[in-house]
ZAVOSE-149298 format. One record per atom (N, C-alpha, C): residue number from 1; residue in three letters; atom name; x, y negated, z. Coordinates in steps of 0.001 Angstrom, whole numbers, plus 524288, in hexadecimal, padded with zeros to 5 digits. Layout:
ZAVOSE-149298
R   n res atom     X     Y     Z
R NUM ALA   CA     X     Y     Z
...
This chain:
ZAVOSE-149298
R   n res atom     X     Y     Z
R   1 PRO    N 7087C BB95C 423C3
R   1 PRO   CA 70539 BBCE3 420AE
R   1 PRO    C 6FF93 BBCCD 4229B
R   2 ASP    N 6FC13 BBE77 41F5D
R   2 ASP   CA 6F6A0 BBEE5 420F8
R   2 ASP    C 6F564 BC44B 42318
R   3 ILE    N 6F849 BC82D 4216C
R   3 ILE   CA 6F72A BCD98 422CC
R   3 ILE    C 6FC41 BD0B9 42285
R   4 SER    N 6FC59 BD547 424E7
R   4 SER   CA 70110 BD887 424F8
R   4 SER    C 6FFD6 BDE0F 4232C
R   5 ALA    N 703E8 BE0D8 421F9
R   5 ALA   CA 7038D BE670 420E3
R   5 ALA    C 708A9 BE8E3 422BB
R   6 ILE    N 7085B BEDAA 42473
R   6 ILE   CA 70D23 BF05E 4260B
R   6 ILE    C 71035 BF19F 4211F
R   7 ALA    N 714DA BEF88 420D0
R   7 ALA   CA 7181C BF05B 41C32
R   7 ALA    C 71DC8 BF0D9 41DEA
R   8 ASN    N 71F01 BF52D 42043
R   8 ASN   CA 7244C BF637 4220D
R   8 ASN    C 72642 BFB19 41F4E
R   9 ASN    N 72AAE BFAA6 41CAF
R   9 ASN   CA 72CEB BFEF4 419AB
R   9 ASN    C 72916 C00E9 41587
R  10 LEU    N 72681 BFD49 412E6
R  10 LEU   CA 722E2 BFE8B 40EB1
R  10 LEU    C 7260B BFFC3 409CC
R  11 LEU    N 7252A C0454 4078F
R  11 LEU   CA 72834 C05EC 402F6
R  11 LEU    C 725B8 C03D1 3FDFF
R  12 VAL    N 728F7 C015E 3FAC7
R  12 VAL   CA 72756 BFF51 3F5B5
R  12 VAL    C 72B80 C00BF 3F1B1
R  13 VAL    N 72A05 C0061 3ECC8
R  13 VAL   CA 72DCA C0140 3E891
R  13 VAL    C 72F8C BFBEF 3E699
R  14 LEU    N 7349B BFAFD 3E6BB
R  14 LEU   CA 736E8 BF614 3E500
R  14 LEU    C 73B47 BF756 3E12D
R  15 ASP    N 73ABB BF581 3DC66
R  15 ASP   CA 73E9A BF69F 3D850
R  15 ASP    C 73FA3 BFC78 3D7C6
R  16 GLY    N 73B7F BFF95 3D84E
R  16 GLY   CA 73BED C0539 3D7B5
R  16 GLY    C 73DEF C0812 3DC7E
R  17 ASN    N 73EFE C0538 3E0AE
R  17 ASN   CA 74107 C0799 3E57C
R  17 ASN    C 73D0D C072E 3E9DA
R  18 LEU    N 73CC7 C0B27 3ED1D
R  18 LEU   CA 73969 C0B1F 3F1AF
R  18 LEU    C 73C2D C081D 3F600
R  19 VAL    N 739C7 C03D7 3F7CE
R  19 VAL   CA 73C18 C00A0 3FBE8
R  19 VAL    C 7380B BFFA1 4002B
R  20 SER    N 739EC BFE46 404BA
R  20 SER   CA 73697 BFD24 40932
R  20 SER    C 73629 BF73D 409D7
R  21 ILE    N 73159 BF552 40A9B
R  21 ILE   CA 7308A BEFC8 40B98
R  21 ILE    C 72D8E BEF1B 410AA
R  22 ASP    N 72D8D BEA65 412BE
R  22 ASP   CA 72AF0 BE92E 417AC
R  22 ASP    C 7283E BE3E3 41742
R  23 GLY    N 724E3 BE2D5 41B00
R  23 GLY   CA 722A7 BDDA9 41BAC
R  23 GLY    C 71EFB BDC02 41758
R  24 THR    N 71F1C BD6F5 4161D
R  24 THR   CA 71BA1 BD4B4 41237
R  24 THR    C 71C4A BD750 40CE7
R  25 SER    N 720F7 BD8F9 40B9C
R  25 SER   CA 721DF BDB9B 4069E
R  25 SER    C 71EB5 BE098 40626
R  26 GLY    N 71D53 BE2E8 40A80
R  26 GLY   CA 71A0C BE793 40A7E
R  26 GLY    C 71461 BE671 40BB3
R  27 SER    N 71360 BE2DA 40F5C
R  27 SER   CA 70DF3 BE1EE 410F7
R  27 SER    C 70AD5 BDEFA 40CD8
R  28 ALA    N 70D3C BDB76 409EE
R  28 ALA   CA 70A57 BD88F 405E7
R  28 ALA    C 7083B BDC36 401AA
R  29 PRO    N 70B4E BDFD7 3FF92
R  29 PRO   CA 7091C BE37A 3FBB9
R  29 PRO    C 70507 BE732 3FE08
R  30 ILE    N 70599 BE894 40300
R  30 ILE   CA 7019F BEBD7 40589
R  30 ILE    C 6FC6E BE8EF 40585
R  31 TRP    N 6FC89 BE3FD 40719
R  31 TRP   CA 6F7BF BE0EA 40725
R  31 TRP    C 6F5A0 BDFFA 401AC
R  32 ALA    N 6F8FD BDF14 3FDEE
R  32 ALA   CA 6F730 BDE62 3F888
R  32 ALA    C 6F452 BE340 3F6AA
R  33 GLY    N 6F655 BE7D3 3F804
R  33 GLY   CA 6F3CC BECB3 3F691
R  33 GLY    C 6EE8E BED65 3F93C
R  34 MET    N 6EE46 BEBF7 3FE4B
R  34 MET   CA 6E94A BEC77 4010F
R  34 MET    C 6E533 BE8C3 3FECA
R  35 ILE    N 6E6C4 BE408 3FD8D
R  35 ILE   CA 6E30F BE04B 3FB44
R  35 ILE    C 6E157 BE221 3F5DD
R  36 ALA    N 6E4EF BE468 3F2DE
R  36 ALA   CA 6E377 BE68D 3EDBF
R  36 ALA    C 6DF74 BEAE9 3EE55
R  37 LEU    N 6E01C BEE46 3F236
R  37 LEU   CA 6DC4B BF26C 3F32E
R  37 LEU    C 6D6F9 BF02C 3F4C3
R  38 ILE    N 6D705 BEC31 3F80F
R  38 ILE   CA 6D22A BE9AE 3F9B2
R  38 ILE    C 6CF72 BE73E 3F4F5
R  39 ASN    N 6D264 BE461 3F1C4
R  39 ASN   CA 6D015 BE1EB 3ED21
R  39 ASN    C 6CDFF BE5FA 3E953
R  40 SER    N 6D0C7 BEA30 3E88D
R  40 SER   CA 6CF05 BEE5F 3E508
R  40 SER    C 6C9DC BF0AD 3E6E7
R  41 ALA    N 6C97A BF1A7 3EBFF
R  41 ALA   CA 6C4A8 BF3CE 3EE2C
R  41 ALA    C 6C02C BEFE8 3EDAF
R  42 ARG    N 6C13E BEAE8 3EE9A
R  42 ARG   CA 6BD24 BE6EB 3EE1F
R  42 ARG    C 6BB32 BE691 3E87B
R  43 ILE    N 6BEB7 BE6B5 3E4C0
R  43 ILE   CA 6BD2D BE672 3DF3C
R  43 ILE    C 6B9EF BEB39 3DDCD
R  44 ALA    N 6BB77 BEFCD 3DFBC
R  44 ALA   CA 6B87C BF498 3DEB1
R  44 ALA    C 6B2FA BF449 3E0F4
R  45 GLN    N 6B249 BF122 3E505
R  45 GLN   CA 6AD22 BF066 3E771
R  45 GLN    C 6AA20 BEBDE 3E4FD
R  46 GLY    N 6AC4C BE997 3E0D5
R  46 GLY   CA 6A9BF BE536 3DE3F
R  46 GLY    C 6AA8A BE003 3E0FC
R  47 LYS    N 6AE4D BDFC9 3E496
R  47 LYS   CA 6AF6F BDAFA 3E772
R  47 LYS    C 6B41F BD83C 3E509
R  48 LYS    N 6B4D6 BD356 3E66D
R  48 LYS   CA 6B966 BD05B 3E4B5
R  48 LYS    C 6BE27 BD1FB 3E7E9
R  49 PRO    N 6C2DB BD16F 3E5B3
R  49 PRO   CA 6C78D BD24F 3E8D8
R  49 PRO    C 6C7D5 BCE52 3ED44
R  50 VAL    N 6CAD9 BCF83 3F12C
R  50 VAL   CA 6CB4E BCC16 3F5B2
R  50 VAL    C 6CD72 BC6C1 3F422
R  51 GLY    N 6D11A BC688 3F07E
R  51 GLY   CA 6D380 BC18B 3EF06
R  51 GLY    C 6D769 BBFDA 3F322
R  52 PHE    N 6D7A0 BBAB8 3F419
R  52 PHE   CA 6DB32 BB8B7 3F821
R  52 PHE    C 6D9B6 BBB4B 3FD4B
R  53 PHE    N 6DD3E BBE4A 3FF72
R  53 PHE   CA 6DC04 BC1E9 403A8
R  53 PHE    C 6DBFD BBF7D 4091F
R  54 ASN    N 6DEC3 BBB3F 409EB
R  54 ASN   CA 6DF55 BB923 40F35
R  54 ASN    C 6DA33 BB7D4 411EE
R  55 PRO    N 6D673 BB52A 40F62
R  55 PRO   CA 6D18E BB416 4122E
R  55 PRO    C 6CED8 BB915 41406
R  56 ALA    N 6CEBB BBD1F 410B3
R  56 ALA   CA 6CC47 BC210 41238
R  56 ALA    C 6CF48 BC4A3 416A8
R  57 LEU    N 6D462 BC452 41678
R  57 LEU   CA 6D7B4 BC6A6 41A80
R  57 LEU    C 6D68C BC44D 41FDC
R  58 TYR    N 6D656 BBF23 42018
R  58 TYR   CA 6D566 BBC88 42514
R  58 TYR    C 6CFBC BBD0D 426DC
R  59 GLN    N 6CC0E BBD0D 42330
R  59 GLN   CA 6C692 BBDDE 424AB
R  59 GLN    C 6C5D0 BC359 426DA
R  60 PHE    N 6C844 BC72C 4244E
R  60 PHE   CA 6C7E7 BCC92 42623
R  60 PHE    C 6CA5D BCD13 42B88
R  61 ALA    N 6CEAB BCA59 42C61
R  61 ALA   CA 6D133 BCA7A 43187
R  61 ALA    C 6CDA7 BC819 435A9
R  62 GLN    N 6CAF2 BC3ED 4344A
R  62 GLN   CA 6C76A BC169 43804
R  62 GLN    C 6C2DF BC505 43971
R  63 ASP    N 6C0FC BC7EC 435A4
R  63 ASP   CA 6BC5F BCB3D 4367C
R  63 ASP    C 6BD9D BD0BC 43879
R  64 HIS    N 6C238 BD2D0 43725
R  64 HIS   CA 6C349 BD865 43823
R  64 HIS    C 6C8CE BD970 43A3A
R  65 TYR    N 6CB31 BD5BA 43CDC
R  65 TYR   CA 6D0B4 BD651 43E46
R  65 TYR    C 6D1C9 BDB51 4414E
R  66 GLU    N 6CEEF BDC44 44568
R  66 GLU   CA 6D012 BE0B9 448D9
R  66 GLU    C 6CF86 BE5F4 4460C
R  67 GLU    N 6CBE3 BE65A 44251
R  67 GLU   CA 6CB03 BEB56 43FA1
R  67 GLU    C 6CF07 BEC6F 43B61
R  68 VAL    N 6D134 BE860 4391D
R  68 VAL   CA 6D440 BE909 4345B
R  68 VAL    C 6D9FE BE791 434F7
R  69 TYR    N 6DB1D BE36A 437AF
R  69 TYR   CA 6E072 BE15F 437F5
R  69 TYR    C 6E364 BE3A9 43C96
R  70 VAL    N 6E874 BE419 43BFB
R  70 VAL   CA 6EBF1 BE5CE 44029
R  70 VAL    C 6EF64 BE120 44176
R  71 ASP    N 6EE87 BDEDD 445F6
R  71 ASP   CA 6F18A BDA50 4479A
R  71 ASP    C 6F6EA BDC22 4495B
R  72 ILE    N 6FAEC BDA36 446DB
R  72 ILE   CA 7004C BDBAB 44831
R  72 ILE    C 70249 BD797 44C09
R  73 THR    N 70324 BD938 450DA
R  73 THR   CA 70458 BD57F 4550B
R  73 THR    C 709D1 BD60B 4574A
R  74 SER    N 70CFC BD977 45515
R  74 SER   CA 71263 BD9CB 456EB
R  74 SER    C 715FE BD9C4 45235
R  75 GLY    N 71A48 BD71E 452CF
R  75 GLY   CA 71E1C BD6C6 44EA0
R  75 GLY    C 71F22 BD125 44D10
R  76 ASP    N 7229B BD08A 44966
R  76 ASP   CA 72409 BCB5A 44792
R  76 ASP    C 72698 BCBD6 44236
R  77 ASN    N 727F6 BC775 43FF3
R  77 ASN   CA 72AF0 BC784 43B11
R  77 ASN    C 72FE6 BC440 43BA3
R  78 PHE    N 7324B BC48A 4403C
R  78 PHE   CA 736EB BC160 44151
R  78 PHE    C 73BA8 BC2EE 43E0D
R  79 CYS    N 73C14 BC7CA 43C8F
R  79 CYS   CA 740A6 BC96D 43994
R  79 CYS    C 73ECE BCCEB 43523
R  80 THR    N 73D97 BCA8F 430B6
R  80 THR   CA 73B6B BCD8D 42C68
R  80 THR    C 73F44 BCE65 427F7
R  81 ASN    N 743B0 BCBD5 42814
R  81 ASN   CA 74761 BCC6B 423C8
R  81 ASN    C 74CEC BCBEC 425D4
R  82 ALA    N 74FAE BD02F 425FB
R  82 ALA   CA 754FE BD03D 42812
R  82 ALA    C 758DC BCD6D 4248A
R  83 LEU    N 75738 BCBD8 41FD6
R  83 LEU   CA 75ACC BC924 41C4F
R  83 LEU    C 75BD1 BC381 41DF1
R  84 PHE    N 7585D BC151 4211F
R  84 PHE   CA 75909 BBBF0 422D3
R  84 PHE    C 75BCB BBBCD 42810
R  85 ASN    N 75F83 BB854 4288C
R  85 ASN   CA 7623C BB7B5 42D85
R  85 ASN    C 75E7D BB588 43197
R  86 ASN    N 75F31 BB715 43665
R  86 ASN   CA 75C24 BB51E 43AD0
R  86 ASN    C 7564B BB622 43A36
R  87 CYS    N 754CC BBA4C 4376E
R  87 CYS   CA 74F33 BBB36 436A5
R  87 CYS    C 74C86 BBD2D 43B8E
R  88 CYS    N 74F5F BBF98 43F00
R  88 CYS   CA 74CF4 BC1C6 443B5
R  88 CYS    C 74CBF BBDAA 447FB
R  89 SER    N 748F6 BBA3A 44785
R  89 SER   CA 74862 BB5F5 44B33
R  89 SER    C 7429D BB512 44C2E
R  90 GLU    N 74131 BB3EF 450F9
R  90 GLU   CA 73BB9 BB2E9 4523B
R  90 GLU    C 739D7 BADBB 45010
R  91 THR    N 73D43 BAAC8 44D72
R  91 THR   CA 73B98 BA5E4 44B0B
R  91 THR    C 73A9A BA68E 44537
R  92 LEU    N 73BD1 BAB1F 4430F
R  92 LEU   CA 73B33 BAC11 43D75
R  92 LEU    C 7371C BB03F 43C6D
R  93 GLY    N 7329E BAFB9 43EA6
R  93 GLY   CA 72E80 BB388 43DDC
R  93 GLY    C 72A16 BB296 441AA
R  94 TYR    N 72685 BB659 441DE
R  94 TYR   CA 721D8 BB5C9 44512
R  94 TYR    C 720BD BBAC9 4480C
R  95 GLN    N 71DCE BBA36 44C32
R  95 GLN   CA 71C15 BBE93 44F6E
R  95 GLN    C 7166C BBFDD 44E00
R  96 THR    N 714FC BC4D9 44E24
R  96 THR   CA 70F85 BC63D 44D5C
R  96 THR    C 70C57 BC457 45208
R  97 ALA    N 70733 BC410 45151
R  97 ALA   CA 703B9 BC23D 45575
R  97 ALA    C 6FE67 BC4C3 454B5
R  98 VAL    N 6FB0F BC431 45881
R  98 VAL   CA 6F5AC BC615 45807
R  98 VAL    C 6F2ED BC2C1 453F2
R  99 GLY    N 6F00A BC553 4506D
R  99 GLY   CA 6ED60 BC286 44C39
R  99 GLY    C 6F127 BC13E 447CD
R 100 TRP    N 6EFE4 BBD42 444CA
R 100 TRP   CA 6F33E BBBC3 44064
R 100 TRP    C 6F87E BB9E8 4426F
R 101 ASP    N 6FCA8 BBB77 43FD4
R 101 ASP   CA 701DF BB977 4410B
R 101 ASP    C 704FA BB91E 43BFE
R 102 PRO    N 7093A BB614 43BF1
R 102 PRO   CA 70C30 BB54E 4371F
R 102 PRO    C 70F8E BB9FD 43581
R 103 VAL    N 70FB0 BBE19 438A4
R 103 VAL   CA 712AA BC2C2 4373B
R 103 VAL    C 70F35 BC6A2 43443
R 104 THR    N 70A83 BC79A 43637
R 104 THR   CA 70726 BCBA2 433EB
R 104 THR    C 701E6 BC98F 431FB
R 105 GLY    N 70109 BC477 43259
R 105 GLY   CA 6FC02 BC24F 430BD
R 105 GLY    C 6F7A9 BC46A 43432
R 106 LEU    N 6F38F BC663 431BB
R 106 LEU   CA 6EF2F BC8AC 4349C
R 106 LEU    C 6F07D BCE16 436C0
R 107 GLY    N 6F4B7 BD066 434F6
R 107 GLY   CA 6F62B BD5B3 43674
R 107 GLY    C 6F5C9 BD943 431BD
R 108 SER    N 6F537 BDE3B 432B0
R 108 SER   CA 6F47D BE1FA 42E6D
R 108 SER    C 6EEDA BE3F0 42EA2
R 109 VAL    N 6ED4E BE6DF 42AAC
R 109 VAL   CA 6E7EA BE8C4 42A91
R 109 VAL    C 6E7C4 BEEB1 42A00
R 110 ASN    N 6E36B BF0D5 42BB0
R 110 ASN   CA 6E217 BF636 42A91
R 110 ASN    C 6DF16 BF603 4256B
R 111 TYR    N 6E17A BF79E 4212C
R 111 TYR   CA 6DF1A BF6EF 41C01
R 111 TYR    C 6D9CC BF98C 41B91
R 112 THR    N 6D934 BFE3A 41DA5
R 112 THR   CA 6D430 C00EC 41D1B
R 112 THR    C 6CFEB BFE2C 42034
R 113 ALA    N 6D13D BFB6C 42466
R 113 ALA   CA 6CD69 BF84E 4272D
R 113 ALA    C 6CC91 BF312 42477
R 114 PHE    N 6D0AF BF10C 42213
R 114 PHE   CA 6D075 BEC16 41F4B
R 114 PHE    C 6CD0B BEC7D 41A75
R 115 PHE    N 6CDB7 BF0C7 417A8
R 115 PHE   CA 6CA9A BF1B2 412F0
R 115 PHE    C 6C8FA BF75F 412D1
R 116 PRO    N 6C49E BF8B9 4157B
R 116 PRO   CA 6C301 BFE37 415D3
R 116 PRO    C 6C17E C0083 4108C
């Protein structure tokens, strides 16, 4: 991933029922909503929408990482789905690390600092 969001026990409506989701199923819509808010504000200011977000994301990280991003340095994704046999193995996932890592990307952001 390029970025993360806390999405544990996120309540959504699915087929008319309130259900709890976790992980990418929750963090991707959170980020989509934040980008929609950013684009809406930019349009209201007479600016263009961000468009393809990755270049801006990485440029912002290069310029403002300490103020805006939260580097997630503990944890892993070794066992993300109990439906698969042998999923809990240190060979089937990744460990978090300082800076970008394959579990959390750049980390998570403080939205109000990211887009004041």
